[in-house]
N, C-alpha and C positions, 0 to 999 in steps of 0.2 A: 860185751863192751870192751875195747882194751885199756888196761891200765885203769880197771877201777870194779867194782860192783851194782849186778843189777836187781836192785835191792825188790825189783817185782818176780821176783825167782825166788827171793828170800823169805816173804813175805805171805803170809795168808791172801789169799785173792780178797777173802769182804776187808780185811786192814786195809790193802792195797788201794782196792775201792775209797773206803772211809777216807784215806789220808787225802786222795784226787780228789774227789768231793766236795774237799775242805776248797779248792781255788774258787774263786769269785773273777775270774778272767777268761772268756773262753779262748783270747789267746796262748793261754797255759797249754790250753787243752791238743790246739792246733799244733803247738810247738811236741808237745807229747808224743803226737803223735808221726814226725820226725826225726823221733830220736832214732827208730830201730823199727824193721818187723817185726818183734815181736811186741812191744809198745804199742806199735799200731793197731792192731790185733787185741791187744788188751780192751784199747780204749773202742773199737767199737762194736766187742762182741758183750760190753758191758753198758755199751750203751750211755756214757758217758755225756757226751752231748747233747742227747736229748732230755737226762737226768737235768743236766745244767739250765738250760732251756727253761725245765719246768720249772725249775726252783726259782729262778730268776723271773718266768711267768705262769705265777697260777692260774690264768684264764685258760692256759692250755690241756688243764686237766679235762676242755672239755674234748679235746682231739682223741677222732675216732682212728686216723689210717691217713700216710702221708704218700701221695704219688711224684713223681715225672716228669711232666709233659714235654718231654725236649730230645734233640736225637740221640745218636749212636752214644752207647757207652761202653766204655772198654773198659773190657774185664781183663784182670793177670792172676794166676795162680795163686794163691795165698793160706796156709795153713788157716784151716777154719774150719766149722761144726761140716757134719760129715752128708750135711743136706743142702746142696748148693741153692738152695731158694731159698732155703734161712740165714744163709751169707749173704744174698745178692739185698737181701729185705734191710739186712743187720748195713750194711753200706750204703742203700741207700738212704735209712734214716739217718745214718752218718751224715752223709752230707749236705743234706735238706735240716738236721738241725745247725751241722755248722755255719751255714749258710747263713741261716735263719739269725743264731748268734751275733754272727758278724751282721749281719744290716740292721739289727735292734742297737747294737752299739757306737755303728763307727758312722753309717749313711749320715748324709746332713741333714738337719735343725731345717722347718720350716714351716710355711703357717699352710693348717691339714686342710683346713676347710676348705669344701668344693660347691658347698650350693646350699640354702636355708631353704629348712621343709617345712616347718609348722610352727608357730606359738599358742601358743593355749587361751589365747586372748588377743585380741589387737581392739583400740580403743577407736581409729578412724583411718578403716580401712580405705584404699591404699596408702595414707600418707607417712602413715607409721608403722608399716608393714614390718617384718621382721628381714628381708632384704636390706634395708637400711643398717644393717647391725656389720654389714662382711664392707662396710665405708668408714676407715682410718679415723675420715672428719667428722665432724659433727654440725657441719653447714657443709653443702652445695650448690654452687651456685645462686648464693645469697640464702637460702633455706634450708632450716634447719632438719639434719639429719637426723633418725632415732625411731626405737619402736617403744612404744607406749602398750603396756597390758590396760582394760576395763579398771576404773575406778569402783573400790571394794568398800562398805563403810566398815568392814572385818579387816583392822589392818594384818590377821594372820594368814590371811588366803593366800597360799604360792602359787605363783606362774611358772612357767617350761618353755624352754629357746629348744625346739629341734633342728640338727648338720644334719649332714653330708659327707662327709666325709673324701677327702680325694684321693682314698685304696680302699680296697675291704680288710686289710690289712695294715693296720697301725700302730707306731710306738706314740705313746702319748706323753708327755713331760710337764707340758704347764696351759695353764688357761690364763689368756686374758682379758679382763672383762671394762670395759669404762660405763660406770656411769652417765644420765644425760640431766645435765644442770640445764633448767627451763634458762636462757638468759633476755626471755623476753615476756617472763614475768615478775612481777612487783619481787622483791629480797632474791633472784635468781637462786630458785628451790634447786634442789639434785635431790632427784628421785630415785636413791638407791633401794638395794635388798638391803635385810638386816643381816643375811647369810647366802650360800651360793651351795652347791651340791652338785656334782655330774656323774651319770651313768653313761655306757657305753655299750652300746651291742648288734644285733642285727635287727633288719627287717623281718617280721614273718610268711613264710613264702607262700600262706593262703591271701595276702594283701596285697591288692593290684593297684592301687592309688595309695599315695601317700599322703596326696595334700587335696586339699576339698579346695572349690574355688576363691575363698575368702582366706585362705594362706592360715586357717586358724581354727582353734576346738581342741578335742581330750585324743590324743593318739597312743595311749598306754596301750591300748590293745591292741595296736599295728606293731610292737617290737617287742623282742626279748630281749631284757638285760642282764648281760655275763660279768659286770663290775659297777659298783656305786663306792663314790668316797665318802670322805665323811666331810664333816660340815665346815665349812669355810666363813669366818666372819665377813663380812664386807663394812667400809669404811664409808662412809658419806660424803664421797669428795671426791670431785672432778678431774677425774687420771685413770689411766690405764693401770690397774688394778692387777697384782698380778698373786696368781695362784698356783704353786709348784704341788704336784701329786707326789707323796711321802715316797712312793717306789713307782718310776715307769710303767706306763700299764700299756698294754696290749689289747687294743681293741679289735676286736673278730666280728666283720660284719659290714663296718664301716658307719655307724650311728653313732652320734656323739649329742647329750641331750643336758642341758645347762634348769637347773629347777634352783629358781630363785626366791628364799623362803622369810616373809615375813616382806613389809612396808613399812619404811620413817615417815613419808612427806605424803601429808594431807594436801589436796589442793583446796585453795581460799575458793575458788571459784562454785564449786557443788560441796565441798568438804569431804571428798570419795582421798581414800589413799589409792596411789598410782607408784607401778615398778616403771621406771624407762630404763631404755640401755641404748650406747649411741654407739657401742665397739663391743664387738665377741672375735677373741682372736684364740687359735686353737696352736699348739706348737708343738714338732712330734716329727716322726720318720716314718714319708710314706711307703710302704713296699708294693706298692703296684703293680710294676714291671717284671718284678720276682717271684713273686707267689697271686697264687688266687685261693678265694675260698668258696667253698660248696658248704652251704647248710643242708644239714641231713634233720629231716624231719620227720617223726614227731618230736625224737631223740633229745633235740638241737645240740647235738654232736655236730662235728664239722670235721671234711676234708683237706688238709692243707696238700698244694699245689702246687709246686716247683714250676714255673716258664722259659725260667733265665739264669741261670749265672752268671751272669755276666755281672758284670758292678757297674754303680751307676756313673756316669762322667760328670766330675762337680771339681770345682776351682780348684788349686791350688790345697795340697791337704800335708798338716805335719807332717814330718816325718816318721813320725811314731805308728800314725795310723795307715800310713804308706804300709810299712814294715809289715801288721797286722796283715793286710791285706795280702802281701805278696807271698807273708808265709799260710794264709787258708790258702790262697789259687798254689803255691806248690802244692797244700797235701791235698785238693781235689783233683790236680791237672794231670795223676798218675792212673785216676781213676774215670774223669769223666774229660769227654770230647765236643769243649766247646769252645765257642770263638768270646774272648771279650770286648766290651768295650762299646755297649750299647750307652742312650744317655737319655737321663727324664729332662720335658723340659722346666727349669729352674726358676723361668724370668719372673717376677710378676709383676702384675698388671702395672703400667704406668699408671701414673699418678696426672688427673685432670688441671695442667697448672692455669688454664685458663679461668676455668670455673674457681679455682682456691681463694676464700676472704680470707685480709688478713686477720688477726685474731690482735684487738686491741689492747 
């Protein structure tokens, strides 16, 4: 470095790592890697991107290894470990985790639910099935649209709603839930839960069918859960209620379950407690076209596979995000021969305006 001092050469290696790992933004590590050849070598050999990702997402503790399932990779002679295969493995991990950190923080937010899988119970199937919770409106074609549990005399009996996400690898930030208000019953009761909790995980490899014909029943033995949130209190209000996770969660395996804990509303007709939900929305960043996940049974570890280093095509991005993308592309560009520019289908389903009923 001309006109300055390279502090990496002046400090003990462990101290340098401790200083650099105090960074919170992966863009800073990207910038470090392009300062000089020696700094890039230091970032790669010490796995700084990998360690930062693991700190950001504890769910990566189950990671077994990473693979690149893409085209030819350019190799450049670098000062590195004497074992060339070891250096290649370090470079590969650096590329994968740099791209993962980028995707987890900068890819566009969207609704991540792909389909409804199963509810722990359903009162009147199929009229009150879990699929209705994918519809933002609580009335469709002049009929109520909601899921309802079976009635219980014990208000502490919980219920669960299980969904498949848009990708096997998703970063989840928020879950929004709207309890259903029975506008057709006296007093317009709202059948909310007392509180909610969320779990993410994956399907066990031995499971063939996720749902039975009635889309209801116990399903806990079909899934391995890798994350469980805290309990969030739910209000007995007819609105889309936001539950923001304390930290973004990396869902590995593409399954999310909503646990509805406790019942507050008794139905006058039969004196039983019910929980009813009109809409569930999961906000996050699907990483489907960039990554794939292979679950290893019975250890429940997983292999992270990169399918492409191309960034998703999104509408106009803020300049700061565009700069971050450019920096990471520059970092990867010297080592990977890839073509950028594939797109995700970001189009939301059009609402059926002909069927919409105006609220009074």
